[in-house]
Residue, then its C-alpha position, 0 to 999 in steps of 0.5 A: m471868377k478864377r484868379s490869375s496865376l502868379g506861378r510864372w511871374p519872374c518873382s519868387i514872392a509871387r510864385t510862393m503866393d501862387l502856391l500858397g493861394d490863401w491863408w489856410t495853406p500856411l496854417v496847414l503847414r504850421e500844424a505839420f510843423y507842430g507834428i500833426r500828420r493825420f487828416d482828422d487832427f488837421q481838421h480838428g486843430l484848424g476848424i477847417a471845412r473837410n472839403t477845404l482841407t482835402d483841397r489844401l492837402t492835395r495841393l501841398v502833396a502835388e507841390g511836393l511839400l507834403e507826402k502821403q504815407a499810408y498808415q491803415e488799409k480798409p479804408t486806406r488812411y494817410d499821414y501827411v508828412l513834411t518832405e524836404k521842400g516842406r521842411d525848408f518852408f520853416g524859415v518862411l513861417a518863422a519869419m512870419t511869426q517874428w513879424g506877427d510877434r512884433w506887430l500883432s502880439s497883445v501886451d502879454g507877449p507872443p502867443v507861442t515861442m520857439r525854443h532852440k533845442g541847441c542851446g535851450q533858449d527862446a529864439h526868433a527868426d532873423v534874416v541874415c546875409s548868407a555871405c557875412g552873417e549880418i542881420l538884413s534889413s530893407d535899407d541894407v539890400t538892393m534888388r537886382l536882376g537874377p540869372g533867371y529873369p526872362e530875357r524878354l522882359k529885361a528891356l521893358p521900361e518898368v523893369r529898367r526903372r525898378f532895377a535902375q538903382a541896383 
């Protein structure tokens, strides 16, 4: 059974999940941030089936998060390199890491830490207001319709209820 596409929903979370599709995709991206570039290294590090990895890499290339760069001919072999769009996904992985470190780590602490090259200290992700720099929480924000929300949906009762408090 084919799943429904979320790619055209008026929601950036839904669209992102449609792109990711499953748990392997963010893990492939995590490996790319660790510096992995070659198919066999992705496959070995993740223990992922070759056909599944091929599908995920093909999708990430098609969506513009990774770029194939030939490093060998006969047979042609490729490095998979993060693009600007792919590198911009770092914040998503850092936020997921922060949440997992807080709620899923063992008593020994987080399994991996991030060291900020700029100051040499361990760091974690915080979601901050782009205008004032304060840390954001769900209690500090209200969601409102953005300029890209489809006009045809704005008058629907469930949409009006969802965004009434804004």
